[in-house]
C-alpha positions in Angstrom: 0.0 0.0 0.0 1.6 3.2 -1.1 1.1 6.7 0.3 -0.9 7.8 -2.6 -3.5 5.1 -1.8 -3.5 6.1 1.9 -4.1 9.8 1.4 -7.6 9.0 0.3 -8.4 8.2 3.9 -6.4 11.0 5.6 -8.3 13.4 7.9 -8.9 16.4 5.6 -8.9 18.8 8.5 -5.2 18.1 9.1 -4.0 18.0 5.5 -3.7 21.0 3.2 -3.6 20.2 -0.5 -1.9 22.8 -2.8 -1.8 22.8 -6.6 1.7 24.4 -6.8 4.4 24.9 -4.2 4.8 28.5 -5.3 1.2 29.2 -4.2 1.5 27.7 -0.7 1.6 31.1 1.1 -0.5 33.1 -1.3 -4.0 34.6 -0.9 -5.5 31.9 -3.1 -4.7 29.1 -0.6 -8.1 28.9 1.0 -9.8 29.1 -2.4 -7.7 26.2 -3.7 -8.4 24.2 -0.6 -12.1 24.4 -0.9 -12.2 24.0 -4.7 -9.7 21.1 -4.9 -10.3 19.1 -1.8 -13.0 16.9 -3.4 -11.0 16.6 -6.6 -7.8 15.6 -4.8 -9.5 13.0 -2.6 -11.1 11.5 -5.7 -7.8 11.3 -7.5 -6.1 9.8 -4.5 -8.8 7.2 -4.0 -8.5 6.2 -7.6 -4.8 5.3 -7.3 -3.8 1.6 -7.5 -3.0 -0.2 -4.3 0.6 -1.1 -5.1 4.1 -0.3 -4.0 5.1 0.8 -7.5 3.3 4.0 -8.5 0.8 4.0 -11.4 2.3 5.9 -14.3 -1.2 7.0 -15.4 -2.2 8.5 -12.0 -2.0 12.2 -11.4 0.8 13.7 -9.4 -0.5 15.1 -6.1 1.2 17.5 -3.7 0.1 17.5 -0.1 1.1 19.6 3.0 0.8 18.2 6.5 0.8 20.5 9.5 2.6 19.2 12.6 3.1 20.4 16.2 6.0 22.8 16.8 9.5 21.4 16.6 13.0 22.5 17.4 14.5 20.1 14.8 12.4 20.5 11.6 14.9 18.4 9.6 14.0 15.4 11.6 11.5 13.9 9.1 11.5 10.5 7.4 8.9 8.6 5.3 8.6 4.8 5.8 9.8 2.6 2.9 6.3 1.2 2.5 4.9 4.7 2.3 2.4 4.2 5.1 3.7 6.6 7.7 6.0 9.5 8.4 8.2 9.8 11.5 9.1 13.3 12.8 10.1 15.1 15.9 7.7 17.5 17.6 7.2 19.2 20.9 4.0 18.8 22.9 3.3 19.5 26.6 6.9 20.7 26.8 8.4 17.4 25.7 10.3 16.9 22.4 9.6 13.4 21.2 9.4 11.2 18.1 6.0 11.2 16.6 4.4 8.8 14.0 1.9 10.0 11.5 -0.2 7.3 9.8 -0.9 8.1 6.2 -3.8 5.7 6.2 -5.9 7.1 9.1 -4.4 10.6 9.3 -3.8 10.1 13.1 -0.5 11.0 14.9 0.9 9.6 18.1 4.0 10.2 20.2 6.2 7.2 20.7 6.8 6.4 24.3 10.4 6.5 25.5 11.7 8.7 22.7 12.2 12.0 24.6 14.9 14.1 23.0 14.9 12.1 19.8 16.5 13.4 16.7 17.2 12.4 13.1 14.9 9.4 12.7 15.4 6.7 10.0 13.5 3.6 9.1 14.3 -0.1 8.9 13.8 -1.6 5.4 10.7 -3.5 6.5 9.1 -0.3 8.0 8.7 -2.0 11.3 11.4 -0.1 13.3 12.7 3.4 13.6 16.3 4.3 14.5 17.0 7.7 16.1 19.5 9.5 18.4 18.9 10.6 22.0 20.9 10.9 25.2 24.2 10.5 23.3 23.1 7.0 22.0 21.8 5.4 18.8 18.5 3.8 19.7 15.7 1.9 18.0 12.0 1.4 18.7 9.4 -0.9 17.2 6.5 1.0 15.5 3.9 -1.5 16.8 5.0 -0.9 20.4 7.7 -2.1 22.8 10.5 -0.6 24.8 13.2 1.5 23.3 16.5 -0.3 22.8 20.0 1.2 22.8 22.1 0.1 19.8 25.4 1.8 20.6 27.0 5.0 21.8 26.6 8.0 19.5 27.5 11.3 21.1 26.3 14.2 18.8 24.6 11.6 16.5 22.9 13.3 13.5 22.0 10.8 10.8 21.6 7.2 9.9 20.6 4.5 7.4 19.5 0.9 7.7 20.0 -1.9 5.0 18.4 -5.3 4.4 21.2 -7.1 6.2 20.4 -5.1 9.4 23.5 -3.0 9.2 23.1 0.6 10.3 25.3 3.4 9.2 25.4 6.5 11.5 27.1 9.8 11.8 28.5 11.6 14.9 30.0 15.0 14.6 33.7 15.1 13.8 33.9 11.4 13.0 33.8 9.3 9.8 30.6 7.5 9.1 30.4 4.3 11.2 28.7 1.0 10.9 27.1 -1.2 13.6 24.7 -4.2 13.7 21.1 -3.2 14.2 20.9 -5.4 17.3 23.9 -3.7 18.9 27.7 -4.1 19.1 30.8 -2.1 18.7 30.8 0.4 15.9 33.4 0.3 13.1 34.5 3.4 11.2 34.1 3.3 7.4 37.3 3.9 5.6 38.0 5.3 2.1 35.6 8.3 2.5 36.3 11.8 1.4 37.2 13.9 4.4 37.1 17.7 4.6 35.7 18.2 8.1 32.9 15.8 8.7 30.7 13.4 6.7 26.9 13.4 6.9 23.6 12.0 5.7 24.3 8.4 4.7 21.7 6.8 2.4 21.9 3.2 1.1 21.8 2.5 -2.6 19.7 -0.5 -3.8 22.6 -3.1 -3.4 22.8 -2.3 0.3 26.6 -2.2 0.2 27.2 1.2 -1.3 25.7 4.4 0.0 25.4 8.1 -0.7 26.9 10.6 1.8 27.4 14.3 2.1 30.6 16.3 2.6 30.5 19.8 3.8 33.5 22.0 3.2 34.9 24.4 0.6 32.8 24.9 -2.5 35.0 22.7 -4.7 34.5 19.7 -2.3 31.0 20.3 -0.9 28.4 17.8 -2.2 27.4 14.2 -2.7 29.8 11.2 -2.7 29.5 7.4 -2.8 30.9 5.2 -0.1 31.2 1.4 0.3 30.8 -0.7 3.5 34.1 -2.4 2.8 35.9 0.9 2.6 36.9 0.5 -1.1 35.1 3.6 -2.5 36.8 6.2 -4.6 36.1 9.6 -3.0 35.0 11.5 -6.1 32.1 14.0 -5.9 29.0 13.0 -7.8 27.3 16.4 -7.7 27.4 19.7 -5.8 24.7 20.0 -3.1 23.8 22.0 0.0 22.8 18.9 2.0 22.4 15.1 1.8 20.8 13.3 -1.1 18.5 10.3 -1.6 18.0 7.7 -4.4 14.6 7.2 -5.8 13.5 3.9 -7.3 12.8 5.6 -10.6 16.5 5.8 -11.1 17.0 9.4 -10.0 19.2 11.2 -7.5 17.3 13.8 -5.4 19.3 16.7 -3.9 18.9 20.2 -2.8 20.6 23.5 -3.9 19.6 26.9 -2.6 16.2 25.7 -1.4 15.3 23.9 -4.7 14.9 20.2 -4.9 16.4 18.7 -8.0 16.4 15.3 -9.7 18.9 13.8 -12.1 19.2 10.4 -13.8 21.5 8.2 -11.8 22.7 4.7 -12.7 23.1 3.1 -9.3 25.1 0.2 -10.7 27.7 2.2 -12.5 27.4 5.3 -10.2 27.0 7.6 -13.2 24.8 10.7 -13.6 23.3 11.5 -16.9 21.2 14.2 -18.4 20.6 17.5 -16.6 19.2 18.3 -13.2 15.5 19.2 -13.2 13.7 21.2 -10.5 11.2 19.1 -8.5 10.0 21.6 -5.8 10.8 25.0 -4.4 11.0 26.2 -0.8 12.6 23.0 0.5 14.0 23.3 4.0 17.4 22.1 4.9 20.0 22.5 7.6 23.7 22.8 7.1 24.0 19.1 6.4 20.6 17.5 6.3 17.7 18.4 4.0 15.1 16.3 5.8 14.5 14.7 2.4 13.3 11.1 2.2 11.6 8.8 -0.4 9.6 5.7 -0.1 10.2 2.5 -2.1 7.3 3.5 -4.3 8.8 6.9 -5.1 6.7 9.2 -2.9 8.8 12.1 -1.7 8.7 13.8 1.8 10.5 16.9 3.0 10.0 19.8 5.3 9.0 23.1 3.7 11.4 26.0 4.2 10.6 28.6 6.8 12.5 31.8 7.7 16.1 31.2 8.8 16.8 31.0 12.5 18.5 34.2 13.8 20.9 34.4 16.7 22.1 37.5 18.6 24.0 38.2 21.8 22.1 39.9 24.5 22.7 40.9 28.1 20.3 39.8 30.8 20.1 40.5 34.5 19.4 37.9 37.1 15.7 38.4 37.0 15.6 37.7 33.3 15.2 41.3 32.2 16.9 41.9 28.8 19.3 44.8 29.3 20.6 45.3 25.7 21.4 43.4 22.5 25.0 43.5 21.1 25.8 43.4 17.5 23.6 42.3 14.6 21.5 39.1 14.4 23.1 36.4 12.3 21.9 33.2 10.7 24.9 31.1 11.6 25.5 29.2 14.8 27.0 30.9 17.8 28.1 27.7 19.4 29.9 27.3 22.7 30.5 31.0 23.4 33.1 31.7 26.1 33.7 35.2 27.6 37.3 36.4 27.8 38.7 37.1 31.3 38.4 40.9 30.8 34.8 40.6 29.4 35.8 42.4 26.2 35.6 39.4 23.8 33.7 36.2 23.1 35.3 33.2 21.4 32.9 30.8 19.7 32.6 28.6 16.7 30.2 28.7 13.8 29.8 27.9 10.1 28.3 30.6 7.9 29.1 28.2 5.0 31.1 24.9 4.9 32.9 23.7 8.0 32.9 25.4 11.3 35.6 27.9 12.2 36.6 29.8 15.4 35.3 33.4 15.6 35.9 36.3 17.9 33.1 38.7 18.9 33.8 42.1 20.5 31.3 42.8 23.2 31.7 46.6 23.0 31.5 47.1 19.3 29.4 44.1 18.5 31.8 43.0 15.7 32.5 39.5 14.5 35.9 38.5 13.1 36.9 35.1 11.8 39.9 33.6 13.6 40.5 30.3 11.8 40.0 29.4 8.1 41.0 25.8 7.9 38.7 23.5 5.8 38.6 21.0 8.7 36.2 21.4 11.7 37.6 23.9 14.2 35.3 23.7 17.3 34.9 24.0 21.1 37.2 27.0 22.0 38.2 28.1 25.5 40.2 31.0 26.8 43.6 31.0 28.5 43.4 32.6 31.9 45.3 35.7 30.7 43.2 36.1 27.6 46.3 36.0 25.3 45.4 32.6 23.6 42.7 30.1 23.1 42.6 26.3 22.9 40.3 24.5 20.5 39.7 21.1 18.9 40.2 20.3 15.2 40.1 17.2 13.1 42.7 18.5 10.6 44.7 15.2 10.9 41.7 12.9 11.2 41.3 12.9 15.0 40.1 15.7 17.1 43.3 17.1 18.5 43.8 20.0 20.9 45.4 23.2 19.4 46.5 26.4 21.1 46.5 29.7 19.1 47.8 33.1 20.0 45.2 35.9 19.8 47.9 38.3 18.7 49.6 36.7 15.7 47.3 33.7 15.4 50.3 31.3 15.6 49.3 27.7 16.5 50.8 24.7 18.1 49.5 21.3 19.0 48.8 20.8 22.7 47.7 17.1 22.5 47.6 14.7 19.6 46.2 11.2 20.1 43.7 8.8 18.4 40.6 10.0 20.4 38.0 12.7 20.1 39.1 15.4 22.5 37.3 18.7 23.3 38.6 21.3 25.7 36.1 22.7 28.2 38.0 25.0 30.6 41.4 26.3 31.6 42.3 26.9 35.3 42.8 30.5 36.5 46.4 29.8 37.5 47.1 28.4 34.0 48.3 25.0 35.4 45.6 22.7 34.0 43.3 22.3 31.0 40.1 20.3 31.3 38.9 18.3 28.3 36.5 15.6 27.3 37.4 12.4 25.5 34.5 10.8 23.6 34.7 7.2 22.5 32.0 5.5 20.5 32.9 2.1 22.1 32.9 3.4 25.7 31.7 6.8 26.8 32.6 10.4 27.4 35.1 11.0 30.2 36.7 14.1 31.8 40.5 14.4 31.6 43.0 17.0 32.5 46.2 18.1 30.8 49.1 19.7 32.7 50.2 22.9 31.0 53.8 22.7 32.0 56.6 21.3 29.8 55.6 17.7 30.6 52.1 17.9 29.1 51.0 15.1 31.3 47.4 14.0 30.9 45.3 12.1 33.5 41.7 11.1 34.1 39.6 13.2 36.4 36.1 11.5 36.1 36.1 8.2 34.3 33.1 5.9 34.6 30.9 3.8 32.2 28.5 6.8 32.1 29.0 10.0 30.1 30.7 12.8 31.9 31.4 16.1 30.1 31.3 19.9 30.1 33.6 20.2 33.1 34.4 23.7 34.5 36.9 24.8 37.1 35.8 26.6 40.2 37.5 30.1 40.5 40.0 28.8 43.0 40.7 25.7 40.9 40.0 23.3 43.8 36.7 22.0 42.5 35.1 21.1 39.1 31.5 21.1 38.1 30.3 18.8 35.3 27.3 16.9 34.0 26.8 13.1 34.0 24.0 10.8 32.9 24.8 8.3 35.6 21.2 8.5 36.8 19.8 8.0 33.3 19.5 11.7 32.5 22.0 14.6 32.6 22.5 16.0 36.1 25.0 18.5 37.4 27.7 17.4 39.9 30.6 18.9 41.7 33.7 17.2 43.1 37.3 18.1 44.2 39.6 18.4 41.2 42.4 16.5 42.7 42.8 14.5 45.9 40.2 12.6 47.9 36.5 13.4 47.8 33.2 12.2 46.3 30.8 13.5 43.7 28.0 15.8 45.0 24.8 16.1 42.9 23.7 19.8 42.5 20.7 19.5 40.2 17.5 17.7 41.2 15.5 17.5 38.0 18.2 17.3 35.3 20.6 19.9 34.1 23.3 20.8 31.6 25.6 23.7 30.5 27.1 24.2 34.0 29.1 27.3 34.9 30.5 28.8 38.2 29.7 32.2 39.4 32.8 34.5 39.3 33.0 34.4 43.1 32.6 30.6 43.3 29.6 30.9 45.6 27.0 29.7 43.1 26.7 27.2 40.3 24.5 27.9 37.3 23.0 25.4 34.8 20.1 25.1 32.3 17.5 22.7 33.6 15.8 20.2 31.3 12.8 22.5 31.3 14.9 25.2 29.8 15.2 27.4 33.0 18.5 29.0 33.9 19.0 27.8 37.5 21.2 28.8 40.4 22.4 26.8 43.4 24.3 28.3 46.3 27.5 26.5 47.2 29.3 27.0 50.5 32.9 25.8 50.7 34.1 25.7 54.4 37.8 26.1 54.6 39.8 22.9 54.5 36.5 20.9 54.2 35.7 18.2 51.6 31.9 18.5 52.2 30.3 21.4 50.4 27.2 23.1 51.7 24.7 22.8 48.8 21.6 25.0 48.5 18.3 24.4 46.8 18.1 24.9 43.1 16.3 28.2 42.2 15.0 28.8 38.7 16.0 32.4 37.7 14.3 32.7 34.3 13.8 30.8 31.0 16.1 32.3 28.4 15.2 32.3 24.7 17.8 29.8 23.7 15.8 28.1 21.0 16.9 24.5 20.6 15.8 22.6 23.7 18.3 20.8 25.9 16.1 17.7 25.6 17.6 17.3 22.1 20.9 16.5 23.7 22.7 19.7 22.6 24.7 20.3 25.7 27.0 23.1 24.3 26.9 26.3 26.3 24.7 29.1 25.1 25.3 31.5 27.9 28.2 33.2 29.8 28.4 34.8 33.3 30.2 38.2 33.6 32.2 39.4 36.6 29.3 41.8 37.6 26.8 38.9 37.6 25.1 39.7 34.4 24.4 36.9 31.8 25.4 37.2 28.1 23.2 34.9 26.1 23.1 33.7 22.5 19.4 34.3 22.1 17.5 32.7 19.3 14.6 34.0 17.1 13.0 31.2 15.1 9.9 31.1 12.9 7.5 28.2 13.2 8.7 25.2 11.1 7.0 24.8 7.8 4.7 21.8 7.1 5.8 18.4 5.9 5.4 18.3 2.1 4.5 15.1 0.3 4.8 14.5 -3.5 2.6 11.5 -4.5 3.0 9.8 -7.9 6.0 12.0 -8.6 6.5 12.4 -12.4 10.3 12.6 -13.0 11.4 14.4 -16.2 13.2 12.3 -18.8 
């Protein structure tokens, strides 16, 4: 049963049918709805009940409204064309939802809080997704959610007939893992300029499409092989990932337009010219939220106005004091305030791979600090403000680099075959805290001595994920987050020497920072509230006095922490004010369906 058959029975109050994508927002919309509703349902009802579309049936375009979402690119149509999986927020919870294209009903899938980037099993019985730093799966018919493997910052997957899953984690090559679990294995032979994204299996189940972001001459669609024997040559330039349609076409997006082009999946050759399929197609920086059923029906999220971000000062009560600089449409990721409060270091990607940027808090001016085609991410200030440390995968692994603010000279602080991300530098300059993330184990907190020895040692190392560590102002304590309880919570512990972990948050928390005087700890709760906890440190005592968490205000940070995005979005100034990367986002567009798509020759 293909989508085109099922639409005949969809609840017409929840579905909007439009004759042309260009008219979707025009005045004629209501007129078209009324005039064409009966005709559209009649056409849909007349379609043949088969997986392969009927060449004589009319092409139909349908919009489906959904609840609000922080991750509009998280959309996937099932291979059998009966359902769409998407992420939406309802009652304050972001979850995976399932929309039946037979009944028109939608339901949230239990146990999928914080889900992102859903993808289907070939038999349409299961959905893979990412949440809590894990790759997970859930049966559509019901049942508990199962964890497949670790996947910190997981953002895309694909599932073949042999129950092999390909998945992507930021900064790593695409990896493979058995659908029933096991240790992941990195795929070799892929093009690398920064990170790879958006795997999509070709019909043989061995080769797959993937997307490379980077410089304009490298950005686009490539083909990989499970055995690592692929030749990394670009098929076509694209702004996000591509999919293969059973009609023998490659579908990809450029500048908001969906294109199709003839593609021989056996010889991996494109032919003819690219033809436009639809306008106003939404896409992120790597993912177009584009999917296709086995029968050729196409689903994607319609484009909405771009998300804007801007720095703004807030007081403790949540009152906005002022905005600084212009609003931008790029990420303002992991901002860190310089010791003198005059500059912010962050990373973002206006195009291609992310680089380190400097923002002046007085003039509101951005300047690009690094320009390497690799991923330069997660910066932190030295205590004297004269240099920064950041992570980059220039040599394949995420190594730690130090760069001078003055002449921008760089040196490698730590090179090793692990994913390493700096999180804080002690005020006396003696130690650097960083996180090591391992797909086979977990995230752990380490420290690096900044003397000539460059000795590294574990600080918090357990089977759980520990990350985001911050030094107290006196350097004696660290605050960090851990999912040891099953969800992220905030803890403090002595940096060195004897002592235990002390839980600070009570209902989940992330993005921890110390107050400049060391008497409070701040974090963002899972409900989005910026929260403060008083901390008393008796002299020479290993037992802190911990107060009750107090919600200060809910800042407009956009993407919810439930989505597992634990990067800092706020800073604490010496005078107690907060500098936030506030977000202004338009509602996500509807999910668009193209039924009985008619490719051009």
